[in-house]
C-alpha positions in Angstrom: 127.8 173.8 45.6 126.3 172.8 48.9 123.5 174.8 50.6 124.6 175.9 54.1 122.5 174.1 56.8 121.2 177.5 58.0 119.5 178.0 54.7 118.1 174.4 54.4 115.1 175.5 56.4 112.8 178.4 56.4 110.4 180.1 58.8 106.7 179.9 58.0 104.2 182.0 59.9 100.7 180.7 60.3 97.8 182.4 62.0 95.5 180.2 64.1 92.1 180.6 65.5 91.8 180.0 69.2 90.0 176.7 68.6 92.6 175.5 66.1 95.4 176.4 68.4 93.8 174.5 71.3 93.3 171.4 69.2 96.8 171.4 67.9 98.3 172.1 71.3 96.3 169.2 72.9 97.5 166.8 70.2 101.1 168.0 70.7 100.8 167.4 74.4 99.3 163.9 73.9 102.0 162.9 71.5 104.9 164.7 73.3 106.0 166.5 70.2 106.3 170.2 69.2 104.0 172.1 66.9 106.4 172.3 64.1 106.9 168.5 64.1 103.2 167.8 64.1 102.3 170.3 61.4 105.2 169.3 59.2 104.4 165.6 59.4 100.7 166.4 58.9 101.4 168.4 55.8 103.7 165.8 54.3 101.2 163.1 55.0 98.4 165.0 53.4 100.5 166.0 50.4 101.4 162.4 49.7 97.8 161.3 50.3 96.7 163.8 47.6 99.4 162.5 45.3 101.6 165.5 45.6 105.2 164.3 45.8 108.5 164.5 44.1 107.8 162.7 40.9 108.1 163.0 37.1 104.6 161.7 36.7 101.8 164.3 36.3 99.6 164.9 39.3 96.1 163.5 39.1 93.4 166.3 39.4 91.2 166.3 42.5 88.0 164.4 42.0 86.1 166.8 44.3 87.0 169.8 46.4 89.4 169.4 49.3 87.3 168.8 52.4 89.8 170.1 54.9 89.9 173.7 54.0 89.6 175.5 57.4 86.3 177.4 57.8 87.6 180.7 59.0 84.5 182.9 58.8 84.7 186.4 60.3 86.4 185.3 63.6 89.9 186.9 63.9 92.9 184.7 64.3 94.1 184.6 67.8 97.7 183.4 67.6 100.5 183.7 65.1 102.9 180.8 65.2 106.2 180.4 63.4 107.3 177.0 62.1 110.8 176.1 61.0 110.3 173.8 58.1 112.9 172.3 55.7 113.0 173.6 52.2 111.9 170.2 51.0 108.7 170.1 53.2 107.9 173.7 52.3 108.1 172.9 48.6 105.6 170.1 49.1 103.3 172.4 51.1 103.4 175.0 48.3 102.6 172.4 45.6 99.9 170.8 47.7 98.3 174.2 48.6 98.2 175.1 44.9 96.7 171.6 44.2 93.8 172.1 46.6 93.4 175.8 45.8 94.3 177.0 49.3 96.9 179.3 50.8 99.9 177.6 52.3 98.7 178.5 55.9 95.2 177.2 55.1 96.7 173.9 53.8 99.0 173.6 56.9 96.1 174.1 59.3 93.6 171.9 57.4 96.1 169.1 56.9 97.1 169.2 60.6 93.5 169.0 61.8 92.7 166.2 59.4 95.9 164.4 60.5 94.8 164.7 64.2 91.4 163.2 63.1 93.3 160.3 61.5 95.5 159.8 64.6 92.4 159.7 66.8 91.1 156.8 64.9 94.2 155.0 63.7 97.2 155.7 66.0 98.4 152.4 67.7 101.5 153.6 69.5 103.4 150.4 68.4 106.8 152.2 68.6 106.4 153.0 72.3 107.9 151.0 75.1 104.7 149.8 76.7 101.1 149.2 75.8 100.2 151.4 78.7 102.0 154.4 77.2 100.2 153.8 73.9 96.8 153.5 75.6 97.4 156.8 77.5 98.2 158.6 74.2 95.2 157.2 72.5 93.0 158.2 75.4 94.3 161.8 75.2 93.9 161.9 71.4 90.3 160.5 71.6 89.4 163.3 74.1 90.2 166.0 71.5 87.0 167.5 70.0 87.3 168.2 66.3 85.0 170.0 63.9 83.0 167.3 62.0 84.9 167.9 58.7 88.1 166.6 60.4 86.6 163.4 61.9 88.2 160.5 60.0 85.9 158.1 58.3 87.3 155.1 56.4 87.2 155.4 52.6 87.3 159.2 52.3 88.2 160.2 48.8 90.1 163.2 47.6 
């Protein structure tokens, strides 16, 4: 029995703080992609980086706490965003969130901010048409100010 396409994705609501929303929106603008695409790619990237994937092999426990858990404090969230994610991506998000002892929205936000930090340091733009386009995107990404915990440093361990 085939799952109808309409049921192959689900809506996921995430509340963002104003600063988180601004960072994510700037990254989306720099890359020319929508929020759902960025947050989905970030979540899948972080899940795989953590070893969370579709596999029959057991998941290796974290060696230390996940450093990307958003620090929310008492500040109320400013924006509610709805993402349309495939059931495959959502299952990885659920597994990864459980693995790092976070809620699914916390994992999505933390993974996205960490991904933006990695893009700021590592994105080359090699799939673009011209080096000038790539340089412009890198410049926009580098201009995004991130909280220190999301700044990418080579050799970070999970």
